[in-house]
DSSP file (Angstrom, degrees, kcal/mol; ACC not computed):
  #  RESIDUE AA STRUCTURE BP1 BP2  ACC     N-H-->O    O-->H-N    N-H-->O    O-->H-N    TCO  KAPPA ALPHA  PHI   PSI    X-CA   Y-CA   Z-CA
    1    1 A M              0   0    0      0, 0.0     2,-0.2     0, 0.0    12,-0.0   0.000 360.0 360.0 360.0 136.6    5.3    7.3   14.2
    2    2 A L        -     0   0    0     74,-0.0    12,-1.9     2,-0.0     2,-0.5  -0.523 360.0-149.8 -77.8 146.2    5.5    7.4   10.4
    3    3 A Q  E     -A   13   0A   0     10,-0.2    10,-0.2    -2,-0.2    74,-0.2  -0.982  14.8-160.9-114.7 117.6    5.4   10.6    8.6
    4    4 A I  E     -A   12   0A   0      8,-2.9     8,-2.5    -2,-0.5     2,-1.3  -0.871  15.0-135.4-105.8 125.7    3.8   10.1    5.1
    5    5 A P  E     -A   11   0A   0      0, 0.0     6,-0.3     0, 0.0    75,-0.1  -0.639  21.0-160.0 -82.1  94.2    4.4   12.8    2.4
    6    6 A C  E  >  -A   10   0A   0      4,-2.2     4,-2.2    -2,-1.3    76,-0.0  -0.576  15.9-138.7 -70.5 130.7    1.0   13.3    0.9
    7    7 A P  T  4 S+     0   0    0      0, 0.0    -1,-0.1     0, 0.0     4,-0.1   0.695 102.0  35.7 -65.3 -16.5    1.4   14.8   -2.6
    8    8 A Y  T  4 S+     0   0    0      2,-0.2    -2,-0.0    56,-0.0    74,-0.0   0.771 129.3  27.8-103.4 -34.1   -1.6   17.1   -1.9
    9    9 A C  T  4 S-     0   0    0      1,-0.3     2,-0.2     3,-0.0    -1,-0.0   0.524  98.0-130.2-109.3  -9.6   -1.3   17.9    1.8
   10   10 A G  E  <  -A    6   0A   0     -4,-2.2    -4,-2.2     2,-0.1    -1,-0.3  -0.497  64.7  -3.5  87.7-163.8    2.4   17.6    2.5
   11   11 A L  E    S+A    5   0A   0     -6,-0.3     2,-0.3    -2,-0.2    -8,-0.0  -0.487  76.5 172.9 -70.4 123.1    4.0   15.7    5.3
   12   12 A R  E     -A    4   0A   0     -8,-2.5    -8,-2.9    -2,-0.3     2,-0.1  -0.908  34.9 -95.7-133.5 157.7    1.3   14.2    7.5
   13   13 A S  E >   -A    3   0A   0     -2,-0.3     3,-1.9   -10,-0.2   -10,-0.2  -0.397  31.6-121.7 -69.7 146.0    1.1   11.7   10.5
   14   14 A E  G >  S+     0   0    0    -12,-1.9     3,-1.8     1,-0.3    -1,-0.1   0.722 106.8  76.3 -59.7 -20.7    0.3    8.1    9.8
   15   15 A H  G 3  S+     0   0    0      1,-0.3    -1,-0.3   -13,-0.2    -2,-0.0   0.650  87.2  59.7 -68.3 -14.2   -2.8    8.5   12.0
   16   16 A E  G <  S+     0   0    0     -3,-1.9    44,-2.5    43,-0.1    -1,-0.3   0.528 103.6  65.7 -85.6  -6.2   -4.5   10.3    9.2
   17   17 A F    <   -     0   0    0     -3,-1.8     2,-0.4    41,-0.2    41,-0.2  -0.732  64.2-148.1-118.3 159.9   -4.1    7.3    6.9
   18   18 A I  E     -B   57   0B   0     39,-2.0    39,-2.7    -2,-0.3     2,-0.6  -0.999  17.2-144.1-123.5 126.7   -5.4    3.7    6.6
   19   19 A C  E     -B   56   0B   0     -2,-0.4    37,-0.2    37,-0.2     3,-0.1  -0.805  12.4-172.3 -88.8 123.6   -3.1    1.2    5.0
   20   20 A T  E     -     0   0B   0     35,-2.5     2,-0.2    -2,-0.6    36,-0.1   0.319  48.6 -99.6-100.2   8.1   -5.1   -1.3    2.9
   21   21 A G  E     -B   55   0B   0     34,-0.6    34,-2.7     2,-0.1    -1,-0.3  -0.468  60.4 -17.9 112.9-178.7   -2.1   -3.6    2.3
   22   22 A E  E     -B   54   0B   0     32,-0.2     2,-1.0    -2,-0.2    32,-0.3  -0.375  59.5-125.0 -66.3 137.8    0.5   -4.5   -0.3
   23   23 A A        +     0   0    0     30,-3.1     2,-0.3    -2,-0.1    30,-0.2  -0.766  47.5 160.5 -87.1 106.0   -0.2   -3.4   -3.8
   24   24 A G        -     0   0    0     -2,-1.0     2,-0.2     1,-0.0    30,-0.0  -0.804  43.7 -88.8-125.0 166.2    0.0   -6.6   -5.8
   25   25 A A        -     0   0    0     -2,-0.3     3,-0.1     1,-0.1    -1,-0.0  -0.471  41.0-123.7 -72.8 142.0   -1.2   -7.8   -9.2
   26   26 A R        -     0   0    0     -2,-0.2    -1,-0.1     1,-0.1     0, 0.0  -0.528  37.9 -90.4 -79.6 153.2   -4.6   -9.3   -9.4
   27   27 A P        -     0   0    0      0, 0.0    -1,-0.1     0, 0.0     6,-0.0  -0.337  31.5-124.4 -60.8 146.5   -4.9  -12.8  -10.8
   28   28 A A  S    S+     0   0    0      1,-0.3    -2,-0.1     2,-0.1     0, 0.0   0.888 105.8  20.1 -60.6 -40.0   -5.5  -12.9  -14.5
   29   29 A R    >   +     0   0    0      1,-0.1     3,-1.9     2,-0.0     4,-0.4  -0.689  67.6 171.7-130.9  79.9   -8.7  -15.0  -14.1
   30   30 A P  G >  S+     0   0    0      0, 0.0     3,-1.3     0, 0.0    -1,-0.1   0.808  79.0  62.7 -60.7 -28.3  -10.0  -14.6  -10.5
   31   31 A D  G 3  S+     0   0    0      1,-0.2    -2,-0.0     0, 0.0     0, 0.0   0.689  97.7  58.5 -69.5 -16.3  -13.1  -16.5  -11.4
   32   32 A A  G <  S+     0   0    0     -3,-1.9     2,-0.3     2,-0.0    -1,-0.2   0.536  86.1  98.6 -89.2  -6.8  -11.0  -19.6  -12.2
   33   33 A L    <   -     0   0    0     -3,-1.3     2,-0.1    -4,-0.4     0, 0.0  -0.602  67.5-137.7 -83.5 139.2   -9.5  -19.8   -8.7
   34   34 A D     >  -     0   0    0     -2,-0.3     4,-2.5     1,-0.1     5,-0.2  -0.348  37.7 -91.8 -81.6 175.9  -10.9  -22.2   -6.1
   35   35 A D  H  > S+     0   0    0      1,-0.2     4,-2.5     2,-0.2     5,-0.2   0.879 125.5  50.3 -59.0 -41.3  -11.4  -21.0   -2.5
   36   36 A A  H  > S+     0   0    0      2,-0.2     4,-2.1     1,-0.2    -1,-0.2   0.908 112.4  46.3 -66.4 -41.6   -8.0  -22.2   -1.4
   37   37 A A  H  > S+     0   0    0      2,-0.2     4,-2.1     1,-0.2    -2,-0.2   0.889 113.3  49.5 -68.1 -38.7   -6.1  -20.4   -4.2
   38   38 A W  H  X S+     0   0    0     -4,-2.5     4,-2.3     2,-0.2    -2,-0.2   0.916 111.4  48.8 -66.6 -42.5   -8.1  -17.2   -3.7
   39   39 A A  H  X S+     0   0    0     -4,-2.5     4,-2.6    -5,-0.2     5,-0.4   0.896 109.9  52.6 -62.4 -40.3   -7.4  -17.3    0.1
   40   40 A D  H  X S+     0   0    0     -4,-2.1     4,-1.8     1,-0.2    -1,-0.2   0.915 110.2  48.0 -60.9 -43.4   -3.7  -17.9   -0.7
   41   41 A H  H  < S+     0   0    0     -4,-2.1    -2,-0.2     1,-0.2    -1,-0.2   0.900 117.4  41.8 -64.0 -41.0   -3.7  -14.8   -3.1
   42   42 A L  H  < S+     0   0    0     -4,-2.3    -2,-0.2    -5,-0.1    -1,-0.2   0.867 127.4  23.7 -75.5 -37.5   -5.4  -12.6   -0.5
   43   43 A Y  H  < S+     0   0    0     -4,-2.6     2,-0.6    -5,-0.2    -3,-0.2   0.625 100.6  78.9-113.6 -15.4   -3.7  -13.6    2.7
   44   44 A H     <  +     0   0    0     -4,-1.8     2,-0.3    -5,-0.4    -1,-0.1  -0.869  54.2 176.7-104.9 120.3   -0.2  -15.0    2.0
   45   45 A R        -     0   0    0     -2,-0.6    -3,-0.0     1,-0.1    -2,-0.0  -0.781  39.0-123.4-117.1 160.6    2.5  -12.5    1.2
   46   46 A D        -     0   0    0     -2,-0.3    -1,-0.1     2,-0.0    -2,-0.0   0.753  33.5-147.9 -73.6 -24.3    6.2  -13.0    0.6
   47   47 A N        -     0   0    0      1,-0.1    -2,-0.0     2,-0.0     5,-0.0   0.950  24.1-166.4  54.3  55.8    7.2  -10.6    3.4
   48   48 A P        -     0   0    0      0, 0.0    -1,-0.1     0, 0.0     4,-0.1  -0.286  28.0-131.5 -72.4 158.4   10.3   -9.4    1.7
   49   49 A D  S    S+     0   0    0     23,-0.1    22,-0.0     2,-0.1    -2,-0.0  -0.207  83.6  83.0-100.8  39.9   13.0   -7.4    3.5
   50   50 A V  S    S-     0   0    0     20,-0.1    20,-0.1    23,-0.0    -3,-0.0  -0.894  98.9 -68.7-133.0 162.0   13.1   -4.8    0.7
   51   51 A P        -     0   0    0      0, 0.0     2,-0.3     0, 0.0    20,-0.3  -0.280  54.5-158.8 -55.8 135.5   10.8   -1.8    0.1
   52   52 A V  E     - C   0  70B   0     18,-2.8    18,-2.5    -4,-0.1     2,-0.5  -0.848  17.1-118.4-117.6 153.4    7.3   -2.8   -0.8
   53   53 A L  E     + C   0  69B   0     -2,-0.3   -30,-3.1    16,-0.2     2,-0.3  -0.802  38.1 179.3 -92.9 127.8    4.5   -0.9   -2.6
   54   54 A E  E     -BC  22  68B   0     14,-2.8    14,-2.7    -2,-0.5     2,-0.5  -0.898  29.0-121.9-127.9 155.1    1.4   -0.4   -0.5
   55   55 A H  E     -BC  21  67B   0    -34,-2.7   -35,-2.5    -2,-0.3   -34,-0.6  -0.861  32.5-178.6 -93.9 128.3   -2.0    1.3   -0.9
   56   56 A W  E     -BC  19  66B   0     10,-2.5    10,-3.5    -2,-0.5     2,-0.5  -0.977  15.7-150.2-127.1 143.1   -2.8    4.0    1.6
   57   57 A W  E     -BC  18  65B   0    -39,-2.7     2,-2.1    -2,-0.4   -39,-2.0  -0.961  12.6-142.4-115.2 125.1   -5.9    6.1    1.9
   58   58 A H    > > +     0   0    0      6,-2.8     5,-2.3    -2,-0.5     3,-1.3  -0.489  37.9 162.5 -83.5  69.9   -5.7    9.6    3.4
   59   59 A V  T 3 5 +     0   0    0     -2,-2.1    -1,-0.2     1,-0.3   -42,-0.2   0.808  70.0  42.0 -65.6 -34.7   -9.0    9.1    5.1
   60   60 A H  T 3 5S+     0   0    0    -44,-2.5    -1,-0.3    -3,-0.2     2,-0.1  -0.113 123.8  32.5-105.7  35.9   -8.6   12.0    7.6
   61   61 A G  T < 5S-     0   0    0     -3,-1.3    -2,-0.0   -45,-0.2   -44,-0.0  -0.285 129.8 -18.9-148.1-123.9   -7.2   14.5    5.1
   62   62 A C  T   5S-     0   0    0     -2,-0.1    -3,-0.1     1,-0.1    -2,-0.0   0.538  78.0-128.5 -78.8  -6.4   -7.7   15.0    1.4
   63   63 A R      < +     0   0    0     -5,-2.3    -4,-0.2     1,-0.2     2,-0.1   0.650  56.7 148.5  67.9  18.3   -9.2   11.4    1.0
   64   64 A A        -     0   0    0     -6,-0.2    -6,-2.8    -7,-0.1     2,-0.5  -0.483  49.6-121.6 -79.7 152.9   -6.8   10.6   -1.8
   65   65 A W  E     -C   57   0B   0     -8,-0.2    18,-3.0    -2,-0.1     2,-0.3  -0.827  34.8-167.5 -91.3 133.1   -5.5    7.1   -2.5
   66   66 A L  E     -CD  56  82B   0    -10,-3.5   -10,-2.5    -2,-0.5     2,-0.6  -0.876  23.8-137.9-121.6 152.8   -1.7    6.9   -2.4
   67   67 A W  E     -CD  55  81B   0     14,-2.7    14,-2.2    -2,-0.3     2,-0.5  -0.965  29.1-170.9-102.9 121.9    0.9    4.4   -3.4
   68   68 A V  E     -CD  54  80B   0    -14,-2.7   -14,-2.8    -2,-0.6     2,-0.7  -0.964  17.2-151.9-119.3 126.7    3.5    4.4   -0.7
   69   69 A R  E     +CD  53  79B   0     10,-3.1     9,-2.6    -2,-0.5    10,-1.4  -0.889  28.2 177.4 -97.4 115.1    6.8    2.5   -1.1
   70   70 A R  E     -CD  52  77B   0    -18,-2.5   -18,-2.8    -2,-0.7     7,-0.2  -0.944  32.7-131.7-125.4 138.0    7.9    1.6    2.5
   71   71 A D     >  -     0   0    0      5,-2.7     4,-2.6    -2,-0.4     5,-0.4  -0.798  16.4-159.9 -85.9 111.4   10.8   -0.4    3.8
   72   72 A P  T  4 S+     0   0    0      0, 0.0    -1,-0.2     0, 0.0   -23,-0.1   0.706  88.0  54.5 -68.3 -17.6    9.3   -2.9    6.2
   73   73 A H  T  4 S+     0   0    0      1,-0.1   -24,-0.0     3,-0.1    -2,-0.0   0.917 125.6  18.4 -80.0 -45.0   12.6   -3.4    8.0
   74   74 A T  T  4 S-     0   0    0      2,-0.1     3,-0.1    -3,-0.1    -1,-0.1   0.553  94.3-129.7-101.5 -10.7   13.4    0.3    8.8
   75   75 A Q     <  +     0   0    0     -4,-2.6     2,-0.2     1,-0.3    -2,-0.0   0.546  55.0 153.5  67.3  10.1    9.8    1.7    8.4
   76   76 A E        -     0   0    0     -5,-0.4    -5,-2.7     1,-0.1     2,-0.8  -0.508  47.1-132.2 -71.5 132.8   11.3    4.4    6.2
   77   77 A I  E     -D   70   0B   0     -2,-0.2    -7,-0.2    -7,-0.2     3,-0.1  -0.792  25.2-177.5 -83.2 112.8    8.9    5.8    3.6
   78   78 A V  E     -     0   0B   0     -9,-2.6     2,-0.3    -2,-0.8    -1,-0.2   0.877  62.1 -15.5 -80.9 -40.2   10.9    5.7    0.4
   79   79 A Q  E     -D   69   0B   0    -10,-1.4   -10,-3.1     2,-0.0     2,-0.3  -0.982  53.1-163.4-162.7 151.1    8.4    7.4   -1.8
   80   80 A A  E     +D   68   0B   0     -2,-0.3     2,-0.3   -12,-0.2   -12,-0.2  -0.996  16.1 167.7-140.5 140.3    4.7    8.3   -2.0
   81   81 A S  E     -D   67   0B   0    -14,-2.2   -14,-2.7    -2,-0.3     3,-0.1  -0.962  42.8 -81.8-146.4 163.1    2.6    9.3   -5.0
   82   82 A A  E >   -D   66   0B   0     -2,-0.3     3,-1.9   -16,-0.2   -16,-0.2  -0.371  63.7 -87.0 -64.3 144.1   -1.0    9.8   -6.0
   83   83 A G  T 3  S+     0   0    0    -18,-3.0    -1,-0.1     1,-0.3     3,-0.1  -0.216 115.4  29.7 -53.7 137.9   -2.8    6.6   -6.8
   84   84 A G  T 3  S+     0   0    0      1,-0.4     2,-0.3    -3,-0.1    -1,-0.3   0.333 101.8  97.2  92.3  -7.0   -2.4    5.5  -10.4
   85   85 A Q  S <  S-     0   0    0     -3,-1.9    -1,-0.4     1,-0.1    -4,-0.1  -0.773  87.8 -83.9-109.8 159.7    1.0    7.1  -10.8
   86   86 A D              0   0    0     -2,-0.3    -4,-0.1     1,-0.2   -19,-0.1  -0.341 360.0 360.0 -62.5 137.8    4.4    5.4  -10.6
   87   87 A A              0   0    0     -6,-0.1    -1,-0.2   -19,-0.1   -18,-0.1   0.325 360.0 360.0-124.0 360.0    5.7    5.1   -7.0
């Protein structure tokens, strides 16, 4: 089980959170994408073997949005910060 360091609540179980996926840049002009390009942007990821930045929501806690940098290979939480701040 992952232990996520919430900046407001302290170290908490992953069961209190929902991961909404990798935090990536939005397309510059999403209205210019056709259906195939939009689906590619939404569903195809690089799956790197290095720490990735993800959006997590502390739904069963303070309800804050967090940026969590997690190593997908080791599952180690490298860093967590409040949404909108550097992670």
